[in-house]
NUDO-280128 format. One record per residue: x, y, z of N, C-alpha, C in turn; residue in one letter. Coordinates in steps of 0.05 Angstrom, whole numbers, plus 5000, padded with zeros to 4 digits. Layout:
BEGIN
XYZXYZXYZA
...
//
This chain:
BEGIN
760830346148760430426176761930686180M
760530876195761731136200761731196229S
763531356239763631446266764731726267N
764131866290764832146294767232166312L
769132336305771432376323772132676323S
773432756345774233036348777233056352F
778333286343781233326346781833436374Q
779733496390780033596417778433406436Y
778833416462777333246480774333286477P
772833056478769933066474768533236495V
769533246519768133396540768233696535W
769733786515769634066507766834136497Y
765233936489762533986480760834106502L
761434036528759934156550760234456551L
762734546546763234836545761634966523F
761434826501759934936478756934966486C
755934756499753134756507752534966528L
754334986548754035186569754135466557V
756135506539756335766526753835836511L
752635646498750135696482747835766500A
747635616523745435676542745635956554L
748136026563748536286574747836506554I
748736466530748236666509745136696505Y
743736466504740836476499739336606523A
740136546548738936666572739336966572L
741737056567742337336567740637476546V
740137346524738837476501735737476506L
734637266518731737256518730437246546Y
732037206568730837176594729337426603F
730537666599729237916607728238076583R
727737936561726738066537723638116540D
722738376541719938436546718438496520N
719738466497718438536472716138346465R
716238106477714137906471712337846494F
711838056512710138016535707237956528Q
706338076507703638046499703137766486E
705237626479705037366466705037156487Q
704936916476704936676494707536666510S
707336546533709736526550711836336538K
710936156522712935966511714536076488W
713836306477715336416454718236476461L
718736606484721536656492723036396495N
721736186505723035936508723835806482G
721935836462722635716436724835876423I
724736136424726836296412729536246425L
729536226451732036176465733135896458G
731335706456732335436449733535436421T
732235556402733335566374736035706374V
736235936389738836076389740935906403R
740235766424742135596438743235376421A
741335246406742135036387744035146366L
743435376355745035496334747835546344T
748035676367750635746379752235486386V
750735286397752035036404753334906380A
751734906358752834786333755334936323F
755135196323757435356313759835316331L
759435306357761735276375762934996372A
761234796368762334516366763934486340S
763234646320764834626295767734726299L
768134896319770834986325772634766335L
771334546344772934316354773834136332L
773334216307774134066283773233776284S
770633716286769733446286770133306259P
770833056259771432906235769532666233L
768632616209766832386204768532166190L
769031946203770631726192768831506182K
769231416157767731196146769630986136S
768930736140770630506131769130366109I
770530346085769330206062770729946058K
769229736056770429466052769729366024T
771929276010771629165983772728885983E
771428715968772228435965773328395936I
775828325934777028265908777327965904Q
776027875883776227585877779027515868K
779927275872782527195862782527215831P
784827295821785227325792786227065780I
784826965760785826735745786426825717I
788926775708789826855681789926605664V
788626615641788826405620790426515597I
792626385591794426465569794426245548A
793526305524793226115503795426155482Q
797025945477799025945456797625925429D
798026125411796726125385798726115362V
801025985367802925955346802125725328S
803425715304802725515284803125225293E
805225185309805924905317803724775334S
802024935347799924825365797924655350V
797224745325795124615311796124405291Q
798724345291799724145273798323875276V
797823795301796623535306793623555312D
792423785306789523815311788023805285L
786123615282784423635259782123815265N
780323855246778124045250776323965273A
775823705276774023615298775323665325T
777923595328779323625353779523925360Q
780024085340780324375345777624495355K
775424415343772724515351772124415379A
772824165386772224065413773924215434K
776424265427778124405446777024685451Y
776224825430775125095433772625095450Q
770924895447768524875463769124825492Q
771024645497771824585525773124835538N
774624985522775925225533773825435540L
771725465523769625655529768125575554E
767625315557766225215581767925275606T
770525235604772325295627772225585634L
772125765615771926055620769426115635V
767126005626764626055639764625965668E
765825725674765925625701767625795719Q
769925885709771726035726770726315731L
769126425713768126705716766226725740Q
765026505748763126515770764526585797K
766926475801768226505827770826675826D
771726735802774326875801774127105781Y
775927295784776327505764778027385742E
777027345718778427205697779627395677L
782127355670783627505650784727315629V
784327375604785227195582787227335564T
789227185556791327285538791727085516F
792527175493793627015471796527095466S
798226905462801026975457802226795436F
804326905424805926765404808226935397G
808027075375810127275368809627535383E
807227575394806627805411804327725430R
803827895449801727845469799428035464I
797027925465794628095462792427985480R
790528165486788328095504786327915490N
784927745505782927575494784027305484G
782227115479782926855470782626835439L
784826785426784826755397785726475390D
784026325376784726045370785126015340T
786126225326786826195298789426045294A
791126045314793725895313795325965287F
795926215283797426295259799826475265N
800626495290803026645296805526495287D
807426655277809826535264812026465284K
811826525309813826465329812526455356S
814026355376813026325403815126435423T
814226615440815926725461814526685488N
815226455500814026375526814926555548L
817526625549818626775570817427055571S
816927175548815727445547812927435559E
811427225554808727205565808827185596M
810627015606810826985635811727245648L
813527385635814427645646812127845646S
810527835625808228025624806227975646A
805727715652803827645674805027745701V
807627705704808927795729808728105732Y
809328245710809328535711806528645717D
804428525707801728635710800328555736R
801028315747799528205770801228135794Y
803628225795805428145817804328245844D
803228485844802228605869799228575873N
798028395857795128355860794628065869Q
792128005873791327745884791227545861N
793527475850793727275828793426995840L
791326865833790826605844792126385829G
792126395802793326175786793726275757A
795626145743796026195715795525935701L
793625935682793025705665794425745638I
796325585633798025615609797425385589L
796225455566795525265546797625285523A
799325085521801525095502802524815495S
804124805474805524545468808324535479D
809224755493811824755505814024835486G
813424885461815524955441815925265441I
818325355444818925635442821325675423F
821225885408823425945389824226245390N
823126385409824026665414824326695444R
826126885451826526945479828126735494G
828326765520829926585537828226345546S
829626165559828325925569826226005591N
823725925587821626015607822025895634P
823525675637823925555664825225755682I
826925925672828326125689826826385692Y
824726425676823126665678820926635698T
819626405700817226365716817826385746R
820326365754821026375783819926635796A
819326835781818427085792815427085798K
813926895786811026895789810326745815I
809026885833808326765859805426655858N
805026455840802426335836802826065823A
801025875828801325615815800625635785P
802125475769801625465740800325195734I
798025215721796624975711797024965681Y
798524765672799224745643797324565629A
796224655607794624495589796524395567I
797124145566799124035548797823985521A
798524155501797524115474799623985457L
798823895434800823775415801423485422G
803223365406803923085408806923065414D
807622905434810522875442811822645428T
810422495411811522255398812922355372I
815622315370817022395345816022235322P
815422375300814422245276816622245255K
816122085234818122085212817922355198R
820122485199820122765189822922855180D
822922975157825323115147825023415154L
827123535163826923815171829323965159V
828824175144830924365135831224565158L
833124505176833224645202833924945198K
835525005179836325285176838425315155G
839025565149841125635129842725865139A
845325845137847126055145848326185120L
848026445117848826585093849026885099Y
850427025082850527325084848227435068N
846827625080844527735066845327925043Q
847927995042848928175021851128035006I
850928044980853127944962853528144940A
855828124927856528314906856328184879Y
855528334860855028234833857528094822L
857027854811859027684799860927554819N
860327594845861827444866860527174870D
862026994882861026734890860526744921R
858326634930857626644958856726364967F
857126314993856526045003854026045020A
852525825020850225785037850625525052I
850725535078851025295095848225205104Q
847424965096844624865101844724635120I
843124665142842824455162840424285157D
840924025156838823835150838623635173V
836123585183835623395205833523205196A
833522965208831422765202830922595227A
828322525230827522355252826222105241K
827221865250826021615243825921565213N
828021655199828221625170830621465162C
831721295179834121145172833720975148V
835720975130835620825105834320975082G
833221205087831921365066833921555053Q
833321635028834921825013833222075006N
834522295005833122544997835022714981T
833922894966835523084950835023364959N
837223504964837023794971837423954945L
835324104938835424264914835424554920T
836924704905837024994908835925114882I
833825264885832425384861832225684864T
832725824842832426114842829626184832K
828126344848825426414841825526684828I
824626694803824526944788821726994778E
821227234768818627304758817727124736R
819527044719818926884696818626584703S
819326514727819226234735821526164754G
822125904756824225814774826425684758S
828825694769831225594755832825424775K
833125164768834624984785837625044784L
838825094807841625164808843424934817L
842424774836844124564847842424344859S
843424094859842123864872844223714888T
843723664913845623524931844223284942V
845123034935843822794946844722754975P
842922664993843522615021842422335028I
844122175040843321915050843021925081S
840821825091840321845120841021575132I
842921575150844021325161843421275190N
841721445203841021395230838321525236Q
837021435258834421545264834421835272D
836421915288836722195296839022305279D
838322405255840322475235840622775233F
843122865230843623145225846123175208F
846123355189848423415173848323705163T
850623805155850824075144852124055116T
850824175097852024175070852424465061R
854524505046855124775036854824785006E
853524994996853025034968854225304960V
855625304938856825554928855225644904I
854225894905852726004883854026264873L
853126354850854326594838852126804837E
852927044845851027274844851227394816A
849427304799849527384771847627614763D
846027704782844127914775843828104800K
843828364795843528544818840628554828P
840328654853837728664866837328444886G
835028444899834328244919833527984905V
835027774908834627524895833427324915Q
831427164906830026974922830926684915R
831826534935832626264930830926074948Y
830225844937828625654952830325394956R
830625324982832025074989829924864996L
830024634983827924434986829124154989T
827924005008828623725012826323555000L
827023364983824923194972823923014994S
821322964995820022815017820722515015S
820422385038820822095040818121965046V
818021705042815621555047814721575076N
812121625080811021635107811721885123G
812722085110813422335125811022475136E
811122555161808822675175808122945163A
810123105157809523375147811723455128S
810923585106812923685087813123995088T
811724115107811724405109814524505118A
816024335132818724415141820924315123N
820224235098822224125079823424345062N
822424585064823324795046823725055062S
825325225051825825485063826625685041K
825425915042826126125023828126325036D
830126385022832026585032832326815011I
833027055021833227285004836027395007F
837327454985840027564986840127824968I
841028034980841228294966843828304951D
843728284925846128294908846528584899V
848728684908849428964903851228994879L
850429164861852129234838853629484845D
855729444862857229684871859729734854S
859929584832862229624815862129894802R
864430014801864630274788866330234762Q
865330344741866730334716868730564715K
871330484713873430684714874930674687I
875230914676876630944650879431074655L
881530944645884131064644884531164615I
884231414611884531534585887231674583L
888931584564891731674563892231804536A
894231974536895132094511896831904494N
898331734508900131544495900931324515S
902031104506902930894524904930994545P
904730894570906530984591906430784613H
908630724627908630534649906830624672P
906330884675904430974696901730834693D
900830794669898130684664897930404676I
900030244671900029974682900029974713T
901630164724901730184754899030244765A
897530434753894930504763892930264759F
893030144736891129924731891629684750K
894129614755894629394773893629444801Q
893729694810892529764836889529754836T
888329874815885429874813884229604810L
885629424797884529144793884328994819D
885729084840885528944865882828984878L
881429194871878829254883876629124865N
875328924876873328774860870928944852K
870729184864868429354858869129554835N
871529524824872329694802872429524776Y
871429634755871629524728873229724712E
875729654706877629844694877929794664V
877730014650878230014621880430214614A
882030144594884230324585883630394556I
884030654549883730744522885530984517S
886231024492887831254485886031464471Y
886731714475885031934467884331924437A
886231844421885731844392884031614383N
883631414401881931184394879331174409E
878831354427876531334445874031414430F
872131214428869631264414867231224432K
867631134457865431074476864131334486N
861931294500860531514513861731544540N
862731784546864031834571862031804595I
859431834589857331804610857131514620A
858331324606858231044614860230984637D
861831174644863831124665863231294690F
864131184713863631314738866031484747D
868331424735870831574743872731554720F
874231774715876031784692878731884702V
880831734696883631824701884831914675L
885632174674886632294650889732314652L
891132144637894032134638895232304616H
896532534625897832724607895832834586Q
893432884596891333004579890133234595L
889433454581889633494552892433534542P
892933454517895633494506895433674481S
897733724470897733894446896233774423A
896433504420895033364398892333264405T
891733234431889133134440887933324461Q
886433524452885233714472882833594487P
881833374478879533224490877233414498I
876533594480874433794486871833654492T
871033454475868433324480868433164506E
870733034512870932884537870633074561V
871933294559871733484581868933594585R
867533654563864733744565862933524577L
863433274569861933054580862433014610G
864933054619865533034647864033244663L
863933494653862633714667859533664667I
858533594643855633554641854533334659K
856033104659855132874674856232884703Q
857733084709858933114736860432864745K
862232774727863832534731866432614745I
867132504768869732574780872032474763P
874232624763876532554746879132634760H
881232514749883932534762885932594740F
887232834742889232914722892032814731Y
893532684712896332614716897932794697I
899432984708900933174691903633064683I
904333094657906933004648908033194627G
910133114614911333294594909633324570T
907633144566905933174542903433344549Q
903033414574900633564581900733854571T
898533944559898334224551897434384576N
899334514589898734654614896734874610L
896735004587894835224582892035114582S
891434894568888834774569888134664596L
890134544609889734434636888734644655F
889934884653889135104671886335194665N
885435164640882735244633880635034641Q
881434784641879534564646878834524675Y
880434624693879934594722880934834737Q
879934874761880635114776882135054802S
882834804807884234744832887134834832L
888434804809891334854807891934994781L
893535204783894435344759897535334758T
898635234736901535214733902435384709I
904135584715905235754693907535604680S
907835654654910035534639909035354617G
910935254601910135094578910434804583D
911634714605911834434612914234294600G
915834434584918134304571920434274591R
920634454610922634424631921434284655N
923134104667922033944689923933944713T
922833854735924433814760923933524770D
926033414782925733154795925033204824E
922633114832921633194858920832934874V
921132954900920332744919917932844935Q
916332654946913932744960914532824989P
913133034998913033115026910133105035I
909632985057906832955067905933215080V
903633315072902433555083901033475110Q
901633625131900733545157897833585163G
896533775150893733845157891733735137N
892433535122890533405104888433255119F
885833285112883633165128881533025111S
881832995085879632875069879432575075L
881632445080881732165089884232125105F
884431895118886731845136888531635125T
891131675129893231485123894831425148L
895331165153896831095177899631215176E
900731255200903331385202905531215188E
905330945189907330785176907230815146N
904830855135904630905106905831175099I
905231385115906331645109909431645111L
910531505131913431495133914731365110S
913431165098914531025075914231195050E
912031355048911631525025913831725023V
914831825045916932025045919531925033R
919831655031922231535021922031474991K
919731524979919431454950921431614933F
922231494910924231624893922931864878P
924632024865923632254851921832184827P
919932364821918332354797918732614782V
917732624757918332854740915933044740T
916433294750914333504752915033734734A
913033884723913634124707915134334723P
917134454711918534674725916934924723F
916435044746915035304746915435424774S
915835684774916035824800913235924808N
911235864792908535964798906535744798D
906235604821904035404825902035544843Y
899635594832897535724847895335524854R
894835494880892935294890890435444899V
888135334890885535444898885135394928N
884135594943883735554972881935324979P
880235234961878435014966879734744962N
882234734952883634484947885034394972A
885334134976886834014998889333874987S
891633964998894133854988894933615006V
895433384994896433155009899433135007L
900633174984903533164980904533414968L
906933504978908333734966910933634953R
912233814938914633744924917133814940Q
919033624939921633674951923733654928R
925233864924927233864903929933854916I
931233624912933833584925933333574956G
934433764970934033774999932334015007R
931034134987929434364993926434294992I
925134355014922234315015920834555003D
919134514983917834734970914834734976T
913434954973910534954977908934854953P
910434784931909034694907907534424912R
905034404903903534164908904433934889P
904333694899904833464882902233304878L
900733264900898133134898896133294914L
894033384900891933534914889233444904L
887233484921884533394916882633624923L
880333624910878333834916875833794901G
874133994901871533984888871034244875E
870134234849869534474834866934424819A
865034604821862434584808861034324815E
861434234839860133984848861433734838G
863833754827865233514816867833484831I
868433244840870933184854873133154833K
875433294838877633304819880233254835I
882033104823884633064835886833134814G
889133214824891433284807893933164818V
895332994802898032914809899933054790F
901433244801902933424784905633314776A
905733064767908232944758907632684744A
909532584729909432324717911732144728E
911431884724913431704734912631564760G
910031564766909131444791909731144792I
910231024768910830734767913330674783W
915130874786917630824801916930774831K
914830904840914030864868913130584873W
911730474854910730194858913029994858R
914930034840917229854839918929884865L
919230134874920830184898919530064922F
916830074923915429954946915929654947D
915929524924916429234923919329174931Y
921129344922924029304928924429314958L
923029504972923329545000921929335017Q
919529245009917829085026916928825014H
917628774989916828534974913728524971Q
912528754971909628784965909129064956N
906729124948906029384939904029524957H
904029444983901929545001901829845005D
904229965008904330255012903230404988V
904230324964903330454940900330414935F
899430164939896630104935894830254954N
895730294979894130434998893930734991T
896130854983896131134975894331184951L
894831034930893231074905890330984909V
889930754924887230654928885430844943G
886530964965884931144981884431404965K
886331494950885931734934883731704914T
883731474899881731434879879031364892I
879131224914876631164928875231424937Q
876731624947875531874954874332014930Y
875932024908875032174885872632034871L
872631774871870531634856867931594871S
867931654898865531624914863631854907L
861431794894859632004885857432044906R
856932294913854932364933852132364919T
850132264934847432264924846332544925D
846132674902845232944900842232964892K
840832744891838032754884836432914905R
834633074895833233254913830833114926R
829932894915827832734928828832454932F
828732364956829832094963827831954981R
827531694976825831514992827731315005V
827331265031829231085045827630875059S
828930645063827930415078830030335099L
829130225121830930135142832729915132A
831629735115833129525102831629445077N
832829255062831629175037830128905040N
830428775063829128515067827628525094I
825028465093823328475116822228195122F
821628135147820127895154817227935148N
815727715143812927725135811127845157E
812027845182810327965203811328245211N
813028355194814228615200813128835182E
812229055194811129275178813329415162A
812729475137814629615120814229915123V
816330045132816130335137818130485120K
817130705108818730865090819131145102F
821331265094821831545099822531685073G
822131935071822732085047823632365054A
825332475037826432745041826332895014E
825533145016825433324993827133574999L
828933644980830633874983829934084962Y
830034334970829734544951832334604936N
832334814920834734874904837234934921E
836735024946838935074965839634834983S
838434604976838834364991837934395021Y
835634525024834434545050832034355050E
831634215073829434025075826734175075L
824934085058822234195058820233955055I
817734005061815633805055813033935048N
813234155033810834305025809034145006T
810034024984808233874966807633604977P
805433484968804833204975806733014961D
807332794974809032584962807432324962A
807632174940806131924936808131694934K
807031454939808731214936806930994924L
808030854905806730624893808530384896T
807430174908808829914912807629714893I
809329564879808329364860809629094866Q
808028884868809128624874810128494848S
811528274850812628134827810328024810S
807927984821805627894806804128114792E
805028364796803728594783801628744800G
801128654825799228784841800329044853E
798729264851799729524859798329624885K
799829764901798829894926799630184925Y
797630364927798230654926797930774954D
799830954960799831084987800431384983Y
799731535004800531815006802131845032L
804531965029806332005052805032195072F
805532135098804832325119807132525122N
806432775128808432985132809332995161K
811932995165813033035192814033315194T
815833375213816833645217817833775191D
819733635178820833735153821433515133N
820033285136820533065118817832915115A
818032665106815632495101816032225114Y
813832095122813931825133811431675124A
811831405122809631235113809930955125L
807830855137807730575146805930425127D
807130265110805530115090804329855101A
804929795126803729565139805129305131G
803729085135804828815130803928725102I
805928645086805428555059806028265056L
804728135036805227845031808127795023P
809027545026811727465019812127504989V
814527604982815227634954817027874949G
817627924924819328144916817628384907N
818528624914816928864908818729084897Y
817629244880818929494871817129724881T
818429954884816830194892817730434877F
815930624875816630884862815331104878R
817031284888816131524902816131764883G
814031924884813832154866812832394882T
813732624873812732884883813133094861T
811633314863811833524843812533784858N
814833894851815734134864816534344843Y
815234574845815734794826815434704797N
813334544792812734444765814534224755G
816334124772818133914764817433654779Q
817033434764816433184776819033044784E
819232974810821532844820820832554827L
822532364819821932074821824231934835I
823531744851825531574864824531284863Y
826131104851825430824848827130654867D
826030424876827430244893826129974894G
827129794910826029524912826529414940Q
824929224948825229074973823828804971F
824228644991823028374991821928305019S
819928135019818728035044819327735045I
820727645066821427365068819627225089Q
819126975085817326835103818826755129P
817226735151818326635176817326345179I
819226165182818525875183819425745209Q
819625905230820625785255818825575266L
816225605263814225425276814125155262E
815125125237814924865224817424705228V
819524815240822024665244821824475268Y
820424555289820124395313817124355318A
816124105313813224055316812723845337T
814823735350814423535371814123695397T
811823655410811223815435813123745457A
813723945474815523915496813823935522D
812523715529810923705553812723695578H
815123615575817023605598817423885609G
817724085591818124365600815624465614L
813224385604810724475618810524345645L
811424095647811223955673813024085694R
815424165685817324305703816124565713I
814824715694813624975702811424935722L
809724735718807424685736808324575763S
810224375762811124255787812524455805D
814324615793815924805809814125025821N
811825065809810125285820807925175838S
807724915841805524805857803024765842G
803124765815800724725799800524435790G
799424395766799024135756799024145725A
799523905713799423875684796923725677L
795323835659792923695649792923685619V
791223525607791023495578788423605569Y
788123655543785723795534783123675542P
783023395545780423275553780023285583D
781823415598781523445627780923735635Q
780123905616779624185623777524215644L
775524045644773424075664774324025692S
776623895695777723845722779124085734D
779824285718781424505728780024665750L
777424725749776224875771776524735798P
776124465798776424315823779324305832Q
781224285814784124285821784824555834L
783824775822784525035833783225075861I
780724985863779325015889780624845910A
781624615903782824425922785424535934A
786624735921789124845932788624965960K
786225085963785525195989786725465995G
788625555981789925815987789226035967N
787325975949786526175930783926285941I
784026505955781726625969781426915961K
778927015965778527305961780127475981P
780727715974782227895991780328135998V
780228196025778628416034780328666036L
779428876024780829136025779029336039Y
780029446061778629656077779929926072Q
778230116066779130386061777830576080T
779330726096778330926115778431196102T
776031316102775831586091775131786113Q
776531996116776132206136775132466123T
772932566133771732806121770932996143N
772033246144771133436165768133496162P
766733496185763833536184763033806172I
764834006175764234266165763934266134I
765034046121764734026092762133906084N
760533806103757933696096755933916090L
754533896068752734106060750334136079K
749433906089747033916106747434086132W
750034106141750634276165749934566158I
750634656135749934936127746934976127F
745534786114742634826112741334796140F
742434636158741334616185741634886200L
744034996199744435256212742735476200L
742635466173740935666159738035636167M
737135386170734335346178733735446206S
735535396225735135496253735135796254L
736935926240737036216240734636336226L
733736196205731436296190728936266207T
728636046222726336006239726236216261L
728536276273728636476294727836756283E
728936816260728337076247725337096240W
724136876230721336876222719536926247F
720136776269718536806293718637086304L
721037196305721437476315719937666296R
720137626271718837806252715737786254R
714837536256711937486256710637606280Y
712137586303710937686328711737976333F
712638116314712938406315715538496327G
717638356325720238456334722438366315A
724738486320727038426302729238296317Y
//
């Protein structure tokens, strides 16, 4: 419906009409150019001119054309179907087919009178009805929140919720639904009768263990209606070559509602991601054995560093260092003397050189191996050290002299040391340590790249001579302790405090800094973690560095993933701004290895790694439907609870509410008449007609 309105009083139109008539009379009343023509010609021309002027003048009043558009919005009915695994536990093929048919019939009935929206939910929400029932978890509260967010300000008539009431993700839905201003009609799926069932409820464990350490797994076991039965809890290690039984724990069930927790201690005997299977043997008449087992994955890290203490000769300092290093379970310490050492220096991650090189043991091959393999090392200088060779072997510290003359020196803490931190109480105790024996020299030259932690104090004189300094040369971390007799510090620490904490902290942090090797590989592939859930996409990142260690991604990079069964998946990395990225998608449960490769400047760069996919078994732990929760949701919202064989009653129940009605929306549109195209053509037609008549009858 449309109507006309003016921004000025309507009676102004009279002025427009009078103005048009006066203008037409003045123009044509005494016009003698058409005397030879019919008398009515002046009247027609005057009328056309009057209409034209009247229209133009009325447009100055800004007339508006208002139209009202009415729309009818049907009430919105939302059907949300739970598609988690627990829903179909009690449905056989016939029941499932019948339910699907009844649901389709319900959809057809509701579409006639309502705007119907369908969702499927479980571990995530998606549009449409999916009755595969294979989601690994259920988040009821997320679904209710999504309905509220999308339809809060719309004509939501009702929410039909088809579920078994079991949720294992998110918060309690009872507290979420309070925001939905619409009745909830719950379709109660599943069976509420507890069956005879053993359930491995869960396992508590650390996902990371260290090689050769012992770790604990706390296993929760529950049972329903199994009183008097016995079961065995077995722990099996799953390997590529087969399975290996690690432990068996017998469990006697002494009540209908049974629960117990058992702890099992295992040993991490192999590095990498290890897969363990926890299994409960079934009992007679058990409803389901799907929840009797659980696979867990533990990442066993081989973070041990092989440390070599290579000495010129026996000395109490060696024992002091070894006793401190043995406290760190990640260190594997070996002691050897230079004249007996036959091993490959490349087998070690860190080398402590005590009074080496010496006059009798120049350790030329060892030194070349340290440089070639870029192995960090720590020099302990003593009276047996050949200072001339020492000055040649490293560039952090140069000491003039032959080393035969010595000074008794105490430590002074350097204030601006920043490679690592030591607590003030440790530093204050270090200052009290007794003297050690340092080479006498008036010429200690320190490389500007070195960081001095301790300086020498001779008697009461503080000197700039370094006692302990650390640094890096040619990409290798190097430390120098310019004295022997550090064993005295350990004994003094125990004498003062009845422990070796101060000494162990000083030596431990020093060696920890030196032995920590930086990843200098120019091509690296990274994962967010080493263990993924089976419904989680595996995403990789990769970085490539040129010779100047600048990020580049010019060449293509490839990735090959191989399962423990030998199946391979080949991918090509996507290039980002200056790196690489890859989404490998969702992979089956199991252990995997991967190899990333790229070719840069004719050199093939390779990065190997591994990861595992663990199963999600949340849906098999709780299979008894919770219709009580569904009833609370429906009753509190003014809805109703129905069962699958009552789906045909839902349209009548919804209609009987009486408050689910269409909503009328009226929209007023205002459009200035001057914007209408036909006004232009009308005026143009009138002016054209007047011009044609004047022209035809011989005037202008």
